[in-house]
ZAZALO-751358 format. One record per residue (C-alpha): x, y, z; residue in three letters. Coordinates in Angstrom, 2 decimals. Example, Ala and Ser with C-alpha at 12.3 -4.5 7.8 and 13.67 -1.06 7.14 Angstrom:
2
+---------+---------+---------+------+
!       X !       Y !       Z ! resn !
+---------+---------+---------+------+
!   12.30 !   -4.50 !    7.80 !  ALA !
!   13.67 !   -1.06 !    7.14 !  SER !
+---------+---------+---------+------+
REM end
This chain:
390
+---------+---------+---------+------+
!       X !       Y !       Z ! resn !
+---------+---------+---------+------+
!  -42.31 !  -42.33 !   92.45 !  MET !
!  -38.52 !  -42.49 !   91.76 !  GLY !
!  -36.37 !  -40.34 !   89.82 !  ALA !
!  -36.10 !  -42.62 !   86.86 !  LEU !
!  -40.18 !  -43.33 !   86.84 !  ASP !
!  -40.42 !  -39.46 !   86.55 !  LYS !
!  -38.08 !  -39.41 !   83.83 !  LEU !
!  -40.10 !  -41.95 !   81.73 !  GLU !
!  -42.94 !  -39.35 !   81.86 !  ILE !
!  -41.38 !  -36.05 !   81.72 !  LEU !
!  -38.67 !  -36.77 !   79.29 !  GLY !
!  -41.09 !  -37.76 !   76.36 !  PRO !
!  -43.38 !  -34.92 !   77.37 !  ALA !
!  -40.55 !  -32.37 !   76.45 !  ALA !
!  -40.73 !  -33.38 !   72.71 !  GLU !
!  -43.19 !  -30.70 !   72.12 !  TYR !
!  -40.58 !  -27.88 !   72.78 !  ASP !
!  -38.37 !  -27.66 !   69.65 !  THR !
!  -34.95 !  -26.36 !   69.49 !  CYS !
!  -34.04 !  -27.80 !   65.82 !  ASN !
!  -35.66 !  -27.52 !   62.50 !  ASP !
!  -36.43 !  -29.91 !   59.65 !  CYS !
!  -33.93 !  -28.28 !   57.37 !  CYS !
!  -31.15 !  -29.84 !   59.34 !  SER !
!  -28.77 !  -32.14 !   57.50 !  ASN !
!  -30.23 !  -35.67 !   57.73 !  PRO !
!  -26.94 !  -37.14 !   57.70 !  SER !
!  -26.19 !  -35.75 !   60.83 !  LEU !
!  -29.25 !  -37.03 !   62.62 !  GLN !
!  -28.50 !  -39.52 !   65.40 !  VAL !
!  -30.73 !  -42.34 !   66.31 !  HIS !
!  -30.82 !  -43.14 !   70.13 !  ASN !
!  -33.41 !  -45.03 !   72.14 !  PRO !
!  -33.86 !  -42.50 !   74.87 !  TRP !
!  -36.55 !  -39.98 !   74.22 !  ARG !
!  -35.09 !  -37.61 !   76.69 !  TYR !
!  -31.73 !  -37.16 !   74.76 !  ILE !
!  -32.30 !  -34.77 !   71.74 !  TYR !
!  -29.56 !  -33.90 !   69.08 !  HIS !
!  -29.81 !  -30.00 !   68.32 !  ALA !
!  -27.83 !  -28.36 !   65.27 !  SER !
!  -25.06 !  -26.02 !   66.23 !  LEU !
!  -24.28 !  -22.98 !   64.14 !  PRO !
!  -20.92 !  -24.92 !   62.96 !  SER !
!  -23.35 !  -27.44 !   61.28 !  GLY !
!  -22.55 !  -30.20 !   64.07 !  GLY !
!  -24.96 !  -31.31 !   66.71 !  LEU !
!  -25.00 !  -31.34 !   70.24 !  ILE !
!  -26.71 !  -33.82 !   72.68 !  ALA !
!  -29.21 !  -32.32 !   75.14 !  LEU !
!  -30.93 !  -33.77 !   78.18 !  PHE !
!  -34.37 !  -32.55 !   77.13 !  LYS !
!  -37.03 !  -32.71 !   79.96 !  VAL !
!  -39.78 !  -30.94 !   81.66 !  LEU !
!  -39.82 !  -29.74 !   85.42 !  MET !
!  -43.40 !  -30.80 !   85.72 !  THR !
!  -46.24 !  -31.74 !   83.50 !  ASN !
!  -48.87 !  -30.66 !   86.11 !  VAL !
!  -50.66 !  -27.68 !   84.30 !  CYS !
!  -53.47 !  -25.14 !   84.97 !  THR !
!  -53.53 !  -23.97 !   81.53 !  ASN !
!  -56.07 !  -25.09 !   79.01 !  ASP !
!  -53.74 !  -24.67 !   76.00 !  CYS !
!  -55.92 !  -26.87 !   73.39 !  ALA !
!  -52.83 !  -27.86 !   71.42 !  TYR !
!  -50.75 !  -29.12 !   74.39 !  CYS !
!  -50.44 !  -32.80 !   75.72 !  ALA !
!  -50.19 !  -31.37 !   79.35 !  ASN !
!  -53.42 !  -29.21 !   79.28 !  GLN !
!  -55.36 !  -29.27 !   82.41 !  THR !
!  -58.24 !  -31.94 !   82.51 !  GLY !
!  -56.54 !  -34.56 !   80.64 !  ARG !
!  -56.27 !  -38.08 !   82.23 !  ASP !
!  -52.48 !  -38.55 !   82.09 !  ILE !
!  -50.02 !  -39.50 !   84.80 !  PRO !
!  -48.59 !  -36.46 !   86.36 !  ARG !
!  -45.47 !  -35.89 !   88.29 !  THR !
!  -42.94 !  -33.19 !   89.18 !  THR !
!  -39.13 !  -33.23 !   89.83 !  PHE !
!  -37.46 !  -31.80 !   92.83 !  GLN !
!  -34.55 !  -29.45 !   91.88 !  ALA !
!  -31.72 !  -31.51 !   93.38 !  ASP !
!  -33.24 !  -34.76 !   91.82 !  GLU !
!  -33.14 !  -33.33 !   88.37 !  LEU !
!  -29.66 !  -31.79 !   88.66 !  ALA !
!  -28.24 !  -35.11 !   89.76 !  ASN !
!  -29.99 !  -37.00 !   86.91 !  LEU !
!  -28.49 !  -34.55 !   84.24 !  PHE !
!  -25.00 !  -35.00 !   86.04 !  LEU !
!  -25.25 !  -38.76 !   85.88 !  SER !
!  -25.88 !  -38.57 !   82.10 !  LEU !
!  -23.21 !  -35.96 !   81.63 !  TYR !
!  -20.70 !  -37.93 !   83.36 !  ARG !
!  -21.38 !  -40.94 !   81.40 !  LYS !
!  -20.85 !  -38.49 !   78.44 !  ARG !
!  -24.32 !  -39.27 !   77.13 !  MET !
!  -25.25 !  -35.54 !   76.94 !  VAL !
!  -23.34 !  -32.20 !   76.75 !  GLN !
!  -26.03 !  -29.76 !   77.66 !  GLY !
!  -29.41 !  -29.39 !   79.25 !  LEU !
!  -32.80 !  -28.21 !   77.76 !  PHE !
!  -35.28 !  -27.49 !   80.66 !  LEU !
!  -38.70 !  -26.73 !   80.11 !  SER !
!  -41.99 !  -27.16 !   82.07 !  SER !
!  -45.57 !  -26.92 !   82.27 !  ALA !
!  -46.98 !  -24.19 !   84.35 !  MET !
!  -47.58 !  -26.31 !   87.60 !  GLY !
!  -50.05 !  -25.47 !   90.29 !  ILE !
!  -48.29 !  -22.49 !   91.25 !  ASN !
!  -46.32 !  -21.02 !   88.11 !  PRO !
!  -44.14 !  -18.73 !   90.20 !  PRO !
!  -42.90 !  -21.83 !   92.21 !  ARG !
!  -42.41 !  -23.92 !   89.13 !  THR !
!  -40.14 !  -21.16 !   87.58 !  MET !
!  -38.36 !  -20.79 !   90.98 !  GLU !
!  -37.70 !  -24.80 !   90.90 !  ALA !
!  -36.43 !  -24.43 !   87.36 !  MET !
!  -33.93 !  -21.74 !   88.29 !  LEU !
!  -32.91 !  -23.56 !   91.46 !  LYS !
!  -32.06 !  -26.69 !   89.38 !  THR !
!  -29.72 !  -24.53 !   87.09 !  VAL !
!  -28.10 !  -22.77 !   90.18 !  GLU !
!  -27.29 !  -26.35 !   91.43 !  ILE !
!  -25.69 !  -27.24 !   88.33 !  LEU !
!  -23.77 !  -23.82 !   87.76 !  ARG !
!  -22.64 !  -23.04 !   91.48 !  TYR !
!  -22.75 !  -26.38 !   93.42 !  THR !
!  -21.32 !  -28.65 !   90.61 !  HIS !
!  -19.36 !  -26.03 !   88.59 !  LYS !
!  -21.16 !  -27.08 !   85.27 !  PHE !
!  -20.28 !  -24.43 !   82.80 !  HIS !
!  -21.69 !  -26.15 !   79.58 !  GLY !
!  -24.74 !  -25.46 !   77.51 !  TYR !
!  -28.13 !  -24.81 !   79.19 !  ILE !
!  -31.24 !  -23.79 !   77.46 !  HIS !
!  -33.99 !  -22.59 !   79.79 !  LEU !
!  -37.49 !  -22.04 !   78.97 !  LYS !
!  -39.32 !  -19.14 !   80.71 !  ILE !
!  -42.95 !  -19.55 !   81.65 !  LEU !
!  -45.32 !  -16.98 !   80.42 !  PRO !
!  -46.00 !  -14.26 !   83.05 !  GLY !
!  -42.82 !  -14.72 !   84.72 !  THR !
!  -41.67 !  -11.92 !   86.94 !  THR !
!  -38.81 !   -9.73 !   85.88 !  PRO !
!  -36.82 !  -10.94 !   88.81 !  GLN !
!  -36.90 !  -14.57 !   87.61 !  TYR !
!  -36.32 !  -13.39 !   84.00 !  ILE !
!  -33.08 !  -11.79 !   85.26 !  ASP !
!  -32.06 !  -14.80 !   87.16 !  ALA !
!  -32.70 !  -16.94 !   84.07 !  ALA !
!  -30.61 !  -14.60 !   81.72 !  CYS !
!  -27.74 !  -14.79 !   84.04 !  ARG !
!  -27.73 !  -18.54 !   84.36 !  LEU !
!  -28.51 !  -19.89 !   80.95 !  ALA !
!  -26.84 !  -19.88 !   77.74 !  ASN !
!  -30.07 !  -19.41 !   75.63 !  ARG !
!  -33.71 !  -18.54 !   76.94 !  VAL !
!  -36.79 !  -18.79 !   75.30 !  SER !
!  -40.73 !  -18.28 !   75.66 !  ILE !
!  -43.27 !  -19.76 !   73.48 !  ASN !
!  -45.39 !  -17.50 !   71.55 !  ILE !
!  -47.35 !  -20.27 !   69.89 !  GLU !
!  -49.74 !  -18.05 !   67.78 !  ALA !
!  -48.94 !  -15.01 !   65.69 !  PRO !
!  -51.74 !  -12.59 !   67.22 !  THR !
!  -53.93 !  -12.27 !   70.34 !  PRO !
!  -56.84 !  -13.38 !   68.45 !  GLU !
!  -55.34 !  -16.58 !   67.25 !  TYR !
!  -53.82 !  -17.34 !   70.81 !  LEU !
!  -57.25 !  -16.91 !   72.44 !  SER !
!  -58.59 !  -19.79 !   70.23 !  ARG !
!  -56.07 !  -21.89 !   71.78 !  LEU !
!  -55.95 !  -20.85 !   75.41 !  SER !
!  -58.31 !  -18.71 !   77.64 !  SER !
!  -55.58 !  -17.99 !   79.98 !  GLN !
!  -52.56 !  -16.79 !   78.00 !  LYS !
!  -52.02 !  -13.22 !   77.48 !  ASP !
!  -49.90 !  -12.58 !   74.32 !  LEU !
!  -48.95 !   -9.00 !   75.03 !  THR !
!  -48.36 !   -9.01 !   78.62 !  HIS !
!  -47.47 !  -12.66 !   79.40 !  GLY !
!  -45.24 !  -13.19 !   76.46 !  ILE !
!  -43.98 !  -10.27 !   74.38 !  ILE !
!  -43.35 !   -8.06 !   77.60 !  THR !
!  -41.03 !  -10.93 !   79.00 !  PRO !
!  -39.26 !  -11.07 !   75.58 !  MET !
!  -38.78 !   -7.22 !   75.69 !  GLN !
!  -37.27 !   -7.56 !   79.14 !  ILE !
!  -34.90 !  -10.29 !   77.91 !  ILE !
!  -33.90 !   -7.91 !   75.06 !  LYS !
!  -33.13 !   -4.98 !   77.53 !  ASN !
!  -31.03 !   -7.34 !   79.80 !  ILE !
!  -29.05 !   -8.56 !   76.78 !  MET !
!  -28.40 !   -4.86 !   75.77 !  GLU !
!  -27.38 !   -3.68 !   79.38 !  LYS !
!  -25.12 !   -6.95 !   79.77 !  ASN !
!  -23.15 !   -8.21 !   76.68 !  LYS !
!  -22.40 !  -11.61 !   78.68 !  ASP !
!  -26.00 !  -12.44 !   79.43 !  ALA !
!  -27.66 !  -15.23 !   77.31 !  VAL !
!  -24.83 !  -15.57 !   74.87 !  PRO !
!  -26.77 !  -17.99 !   72.58 !  ALA !
!  -29.61 !  -15.36 !   72.43 !  GLY !
!  -33.46 !  -15.86 !   73.03 !  GLN !
!  -35.80 !  -17.94 !   70.82 !  THR !
!  -39.44 !  -18.63 !   70.50 !  THR !
!  -41.77 !  -21.20 !   68.89 !  GLN !
!  -45.09 !  -21.38 !   66.94 !  PHE !
!  -47.60 !  -24.13 !   67.00 !  VAL !
!  -48.46 !  -24.04 !   63.11 !  VAL !
!  -51.90 !  -24.76 !   61.95 !  GLY !
!  -53.76 !  -25.13 !   65.39 !  ALA !
!  -55.60 !  -21.81 !   65.30 !  ALA !
!  -56.28 !  -21.52 !   61.39 !  GLY !
!  -53.79 !  -18.88 !   61.18 !  GLU !
!  -52.22 !  -18.26 !   57.65 !  SER !
!  -48.51 !  -18.51 !   56.76 !  ASP !
!  -48.65 !  -14.65 !   56.17 !  ARG !
!  -49.86 !  -14.32 !   59.84 !  ASP !
!  -46.77 !  -16.40 !   61.17 !  ILE !
!  -44.23 !  -14.58 !   58.94 !  LEU !
!  -45.41 !  -11.27 !   59.65 !  HIS !
!  -44.94 !  -11.83 !   63.38 !  THR !
!  -41.71 !  -13.59 !   62.80 !  THR !
!  -40.33 !  -10.68 !   60.86 !  THR !
!  -41.22 !   -8.22 !   63.84 !  SER !
!  -39.82 !  -10.47 !   66.37 !  LEU !
!  -36.42 !  -10.57 !   64.48 !  TYR !
!  -36.52 !   -6.70 !   64.12 !  GLN !
!  -37.96 !   -5.29 !   67.38 !  ASP !
!  -37.20 !   -8.11 !   69.78 !  ILE !
!  -33.95 !   -9.32 !   68.27 !  GLY !
!  -34.76 !  -12.96 !   68.46 !  LEU !
!  -31.87 !  -15.35 !   67.52 !  LYS !
!  -34.30 !  -17.96 !   66.14 !  ARG !
!  -38.00 !  -18.89 !   65.55 !  VAL !
!  -39.20 !  -22.50 !   65.42 !  TYR !
!  -42.12 !  -24.08 !   64.03 !  PHE !
!  -43.94 !  -26.98 !   65.30 !  SER !
!  -46.52 !  -28.65 !   62.95 !  ALA !
!  -49.71 !  -29.04 !   64.96 !  PHE !
!  -50.60 !  -32.62 !   65.87 !  GLN !
!  -53.98 !  -33.46 !   67.46 !  PRO !
!  -53.90 !  -34.70 !   70.92 !  ILE !
!  -56.58 !  -37.46 !   72.02 !  ARG !
!  -59.10 !  -36.36 !   74.58 !  ASN !
!  -58.32 !  -32.43 !   73.79 !  SER !
!  -60.44 !  -29.75 !   72.48 !  ARG !
!  -58.69 !  -29.96 !   69.02 !  LEU !
!  -58.54 !  -33.66 !   68.58 !  GLU !
!  -60.99 !  -33.43 !   65.68 !  HIS !
!  -58.57 !  -30.86 !   63.74 !  ILE !
!  -56.58 !  -32.46 !   61.14 !  SER !
!  -52.79 !  -32.62 !   61.65 !  PRO !
!  -50.65 !  -29.93 !   60.02 !  THR !
!  -48.69 !  -31.39 !   57.07 !  PRO !
!  -45.10 !  -31.54 !   57.88 !  PRO !
!  -44.29 !  -29.98 !   54.50 !  ILE !
!  -46.08 !  -26.79 !   55.69 !  ARG !
!  -43.56 !  -26.50 !   58.60 !  GLU !
!  -40.64 !  -27.19 !   56.20 !  HIS !
!  -41.86 !  -24.46 !   53.95 !  ARG !
!  -41.85 !  -21.91 !   56.84 !  LEU !
!  -38.37 !  -23.00 !   57.83 !  TYR !
!  -37.30 !  -22.40 !   54.23 !  GLN !
!  -38.70 !  -18.94 !   54.30 !  THR !
!  -37.33 !  -18.08 !   57.71 !  ASP !
!  -33.83 !  -18.99 !   56.09 !  TRP !
!  -34.44 !  -16.46 !   53.32 !  LEU !
!  -35.30 !  -13.97 !   56.02 !  LEU !
!  -32.30 !  -14.53 !   58.32 !  ARG !
!  -29.63 !  -16.18 !   56.29 !  VAL !
!  -30.36 !  -14.73 !   52.57 !  TYR !
!  -31.28 !  -11.55 !   53.88 !  ASP !
!  -34.39 !  -11.44 !   51.77 !  PHE !
!  -36.82 !   -8.54 !   52.78 !  ASN !
!  -40.60 !   -8.58 !   53.46 !  LYS !
!  -41.65 !   -7.45 !   50.14 !  GLN !
!  -39.85 !  -10.41 !   48.70 !  GLU !
!  -41.30 !  -12.82 !   51.07 !  LEU !
!  -44.71 !  -11.70 !   50.19 !  GLU !
!  -44.15 !  -12.94 !   46.54 !  LEU !
!  -44.02 !  -16.46 !   47.75 !  ALA !
!  -47.51 !  -16.37 !   49.31 !  LEU !
!  -50.78 !  -16.97 !   47.68 !  SER !
!  -53.71 !  -14.76 !   47.62 !  ASP !
!  -54.96 !  -16.72 !   50.86 !  SER !
!  -51.72 !  -16.16 !   52.44 !  GLY !
!  -50.06 !  -19.50 !   52.50 !  ASN !
!  -46.82 !  -20.87 !   51.10 !  LEU !
!  -46.85 !  -23.29 !   48.43 !  SER !
!  -46.73 !  -27.05 !   49.52 !  LEU !
!  -45.39 !  -27.92 !   46.01 !  THR !
!  -42.64 !  -25.49 !   45.23 !  TYR !
!  -40.03 !  -23.96 !   47.45 !  ASP !
!  -40.52 !  -20.31 !   48.29 !  PRO !
!  -37.21 !  -19.11 !   46.83 !  LYS !
!  -38.15 !  -20.47 !   43.38 !  THR !
!  -41.46 !  -19.08 !   43.46 !  ILE !
!  -40.10 !  -15.57 !   44.33 !  ILE !
!  -37.60 !  -15.91 !   41.61 !  ALA !
!  -40.31 !  -16.53 !   39.02 !  HIS !
!  -42.35 !  -13.83 !   40.19 !  ARG !
!  -39.33 !  -11.33 !   39.41 !  GLN !
!  -38.44 !  -12.67 !   35.71 !  PRO !
!  -37.00 !   -9.19 !   34.90 !  TRP !
!  -33.97 !   -9.90 !   37.56 !  LEU !
!  -32.89 !  -13.03 !   35.54 !  PHE !
!  -30.89 !  -14.56 !   34.09 !  PRO !
!  -28.01 !  -13.37 !   36.20 !  VAL !
!  -24.37 !  -13.37 !   34.79 !  ASP !
!  -22.26 !  -15.75 !   36.60 !  ILE !
!  -18.98 !  -13.82 !   36.19 !  ASP !
!  -20.58 !  -10.51 !   37.15 !  GLN !
!  -23.58 !  -10.88 !   39.61 !  ALA !
!  -22.95 !   -9.57 !   43.07 !  SER !
!  -23.29 !  -11.76 !   46.16 !  TYR !
!  -26.88 !  -10.44 !   46.87 !  THR !
!  -27.57 !  -11.27 !   43.24 !  GLU !
!  -26.30 !  -14.72 !   43.32 !  LEU !
!  -28.35 !  -15.30 !   46.47 !  LEU !
!  -31.61 !  -14.86 !   44.72 !  ARG !
!  -30.69 !  -17.61 !   42.34 !  VAL !
!  -32.55 !  -20.77 !   43.29 !  PRO !
!  -30.03 !  -23.62 !   43.88 !  GLY !
!  -27.29 !  -21.07 !   45.02 !  ILE !
!  -26.78 !  -20.65 !   48.72 !  GLY !
!  -24.32 !  -18.39 !   50.88 !  PRO !
!  -21.43 !  -21.11 !   50.62 !  VAL !
!  -21.78 !  -21.60 !   46.88 !  SER !
!  -22.26 !  -17.98 !   46.38 !  ALA !
!  -18.96 !  -16.98 !   48.30 !  LYS !
!  -17.20 !  -19.86 !   46.34 !  ARG !
!  -18.26 !  -18.32 !   42.89 !  ILE !
!  -17.03 !  -14.87 !   43.97 !  ILE !
!  -13.67 !  -16.44 !   45.17 !  ARG !
!  -12.95 !  -18.58 !   42.20 !  ILE !
!  -14.01 !  -16.12 !   39.59 !  ARG !
!  -11.07 !  -13.66 !   40.77 !  LYS !
!   -8.74 !  -16.13 !   39.25 !  ASP !
!  -10.59 !  -17.21 !   36.10 !  HIS !
!  -14.02 !  -17.12 !   34.50 !  SER !
!  -16.74 !  -19.57 !   35.10 !  ILE !
!  -17.89 !  -21.08 !   31.91 !  VAL !
!  -19.77 !  -24.31 !   32.50 !  SER !
!  -22.41 !  -25.86 !   34.80 !  VAL !
!  -19.86 !  -28.47 !   35.56 !  LYS !
!  -17.63 !  -25.84 !   37.41 !  GLN !
!  -20.74 !  -24.67 !   39.34 !  LEU !
!  -21.81 !  -28.16 !   40.30 !  SER !
!  -18.23 !  -28.65 !   41.92 !  LYS !
!  -18.85 !  -25.43 !   43.97 !  MET !
!  -22.05 !  -26.84 !   45.38 !  GLY !
!  -24.69 !  -25.33 !   43.27 !  VAL !
!  -27.92 !  -27.32 !   42.66 !  ILE !
!  -27.67 !  -27.19 !   38.88 !  ILE !
!  -31.21 !  -28.36 !   38.17 !  LYS !
!  -32.66 !  -25.45 !   40.18 !  GLN !
!  -30.15 !  -22.84 !   39.05 !  ALA !
!  -29.93 !  -23.20 !   35.29 !  VAL !
!  -33.03 !  -21.27 !   34.33 !  PRO !
!  -31.89 !  -18.23 !   35.95 !  PHE !
!  -28.18 !  -17.92 !   35.14 !  ILE !
!  -26.06 !  -17.37 !   32.24 !  ARG !
!  -22.49 !  -17.49 !   31.15 !  PHE !
!  -20.63 !  -15.22 !   28.79 !  LYS !
!  -19.86 !  -18.29 !   26.44 !  SER !
!  -23.49 !  -19.77 !   26.65 !  MET !
!  -24.75 !  -20.21 !   23.18 !  LEU !
!  -28.41 !  -19.53 !   22.23 !  SER !
!  -29.04 !  -23.38 !   21.99 !  SER !
!  -27.95 !  -23.66 !   25.49 !  GLU !
!  -30.34 !  -20.83 !   26.56 !  ARG !
!  -33.06 !  -22.60 !   25.16 !  GLN !
!  -32.49 !  -25.47 !   27.71 !  LEU !
!  -33.08 !  -22.98 !   30.26 !  ALA !
!  -36.97 !  -22.91 !   30.13 !  LEU !
!  -39.12 !  -21.60 !   32.92 !  PRO !
!  -40.61 !  -24.20 !   35.39 !  LEU !
!  -43.93 !  -22.60 !   35.11 !  PHE !
!  -46.13 !  -21.69 !   32.19 !  GLU !
!  -46.65 !  -18.05 !   33.69 !  ASN !
!  -43.75 !  -16.77 !   35.36 !  THR !
!  -45.87 !  -13.63 !   36.49 !  GLU !
!  -48.31 !  -15.84 !   38.44 !  ARG !
!  -46.95 !  -18.92 !   39.67 !  VAL !
!  -49.69 !  -21.17 !   40.64 !  PRO !
!  -49.84 !  -21.98 !   44.42 !  VAL !
!  -52.55 !  -23.57 !   46.57 !  PRO !
!  -55.31 !  -21.39 !   48.33 !  ALA !
+---------+---------+---------+------+
REM end
């Protein structure tokens, strides 16, 4: 099988590894006919075109959510290291891509598979002097020596956690070990980064498969919080489960995309808005799930009515961030502009990027009349117990 034939199999097969989220700006999304070119978001708000591909789709693991799980009757193939490096360079020189996202199934011999992935990156770095962006997946159970090499070669590394606890992971795979095969390598990466500030400059990430094991959003968010605090992960990604034909979970209903979206919204509250665990708990129902109807920030605000309305001219940055419809950018604009003059109307706030419809019930102006306050009615009948689905 030629390199281009392999690419037709191993390019689309890489789509299950995510490095973007559904909260990205839709206006920045780029349509392209090549399923192996993936546009990922940058911290600056722009996009980077990545060559996203698997080293191999041969796998000995029985992960029930995965299209490459052992036993499925699908075409299988494997790239050689120099073959894959040359493919990337061809696309890079044509300015079709700017970086590489290299992942893989386990292969027949997982250590050999990881070795081939590292060799591919070494060819790019040392032989062809490519100094651009590389995201390298680390296979579960990889040796410390290979992890160290990956951290020296890649801008970002990741190892997929898939499920929040060993119990849930055991429902998906009889072979993966959450503690020793996934968490321990994450801790090794953290130690390498602490000792060498130049290692993995874009940090390490991970991914959950949402809904495959019957876990709750509380389970996912509890583990997510621990990963940020204890491991220092840069990002956590969420992938809504989609059943695969001829797999053990083909009878399971797909996870609604809105559930994935709500998890990303809550993750933003945690990472960007600096909400604490107690606040996130307010967004969850008794069954531990986020609402599919209302966004988590709005629910949290309604369950803390004593905090509102906030005075736009006096509220701190932290207080402004608790207001639905106000984000970090608009909050900073409010604080900057009110140094020169008072903010007295929703029209002013709208020009600052505030989503007025969401914010009005939770804010007040010094000049607001009692009749105007009547317009700021609660969105729910009972602000102490917002209805969320079980």
